[in-house]
C-alpha positions as CSV (number, residue, x, y, z in Angstrom):
1,M,-18.9,7.1,-11.0
2,I,-16.5,4.6,-11.1
3,S,-17.7,0.9,-12.4
4,R,-16.1,-1.7,-10.3
5,D,-16.6,-5.3,-10.7
6,A,-15.1,-8.6,-9.0
7,D,-12.4,-9.5,-11.2
8,G,-11.4,-5.6,-11.3
9,L,-11.1,-5.4,-7.4
10,K,-9.8,-8.9,-7.1
11,A,-6.6,-7.3,-9.2
12,A,-6.1,-4.6,-6.8
13,A,-6.1,-6.6,-3.4
14,S,-3.7,-8.3,-5.3
15,A,-1.9,-5.7,-6.1
16,I,-1.6,-4.3,-3.2
17,S,-1.2,-7.2,-1.4
18,A,2.4,-7.3,-3.6
19,L,3.5,-4.1,-3.1
20,Q,2.6,-5.6,1.1
21,E,5.1,-7.9,0.4
22,R,7.5,-6.1,-0.7
23,V,7.4,-2.5,2.0
24,G,7.8,-5.9,4.5
25,E,8.5,-4.9,7.7
26,A,11.1,-2.4,7.1
27,V,9.3,0.4,8.8
28,Y,8.6,-1.3,12.8
29,A,13.1,-2.2,12.3
30,P,14.5,0.2,14.9
31,V,15.5,4.3,14.4
32,A,18.9,3.4,15.1
33,S,19.0,0.9,12.0
34,F,18.4,3.2,9.3
35,G,21.9,4.9,8.7
36,S,23.2,5.3,5.7
37,E,24.6,1.8,5.8
38,S,21.2,0.1,6.2
39,E,19.0,-1.2,3.4
40,P,15.3,-2.0,4.6
41,A,14.2,1.8,4.7
42,S,16.2,2.5,0.7
43,E,14.2,-0.6,-0.3
44,L,11.3,0.5,1.1
45,M,11.5,4.1,-0.6
46,S,12.3,2.8,-3.9
47,A,9.7,0.2,-3.9
48,S,7.2,3.3,-3.3
49,G,8.2,5.5,-5.8
50,L,9.1,8.1,-3.6
51,A,13.4,8.2,-4.0
52,P,15.7,6.5,-6.1
53,S,17.2,2.7,-4.1
54,S,21.1,4.7,-3.2
55,S,19.1,7.2,-0.9
56,P,19.2,6.8,2.9
57,C,16.8,6.9,4.9
58,S,18.8,8.3,8.2
59,D,16.7,11.0,8.5
60,A,12.7,11.6,10.4
61,A,11.0,12.3,7.8
62,S,12.2,9.8,5.5
63,I,11.4,7.1,8.3
64,A,7.7,8.9,9.2
65,A,7.0,8.5,5.3
66,T,7.9,4.8,5.3
67,M,5.7,4.1,7.8
68,R,2.6,6.5,6.2
69,I,3.4,4.5,3.7
70,R,2.9,1.1,5.2
71,L,-0.6,2.5,6.8
72,Q,-1.8,3.6,3.9
73,L,-0.9,-0.1,2.2
74,E,-3.3,-1.1,5.1
75,T,-6.3,1.3,4.4
76,A,-6.3,0.1,0.7
77,S,-6.6,-3.1,1.5
78,A,-9.4,-2.7,3.7
79,T,-10.8,-0.8,1.0
80,V,-10.5,-3.2,-1.6
81,A,-11.9,-6.1,0.9
82,A,-15.0,-3.9,1.6
83,M,-15.7,-3.0,-1.8
84,L,-15.7,-7.1,-2.5
85,A,-17.5,-7.7,0.3
86,R,-20.4,-5.3,-0.8
87,K,-22.1,-6.6,-3.5
88,E,-24.5,-4.1,-4.4
89,S,-24.8,-0.8,-6.1
90,C,-25.3,2.3,-3.3
91,G,-24.2,6.1,-3.7
92,S,-20.6,5.7,-6.1
93,H,-19.9,2.4,-5.2
94,Y,-21.0,1.1,-8.2
95,R,-21.3,-2.9,-9.4
96,S,-21.2,-3.8,-12.7
97,D,-21.6,-7.3,-11.6
98,A,-24.7,-6.2,-9.3
99,V,-27.8,-8.2,-9.6
100,Q,-30.2,-5.9,-10.2
């Protein structure tokens, strides 16, 4: 079981928010803009740790990967927000700062 508290969850929310800022809106750029001369997709892949910043993202698989990263960060953000909202412990969600 993982023990969570408000401070740790707020730190996680902050880290996720920082990653979302780094990712930005790059995944929604038109497919045509993801050529070897384009930087947004490469920066996104670099921020995620999936590829070096010099690697162009011109193929469909790389573009799909950038979109998955954005959606995974959205899911992580929603999960942490729900954990923060739930003040009690229940099942595997154990709050060390919960009032018993």
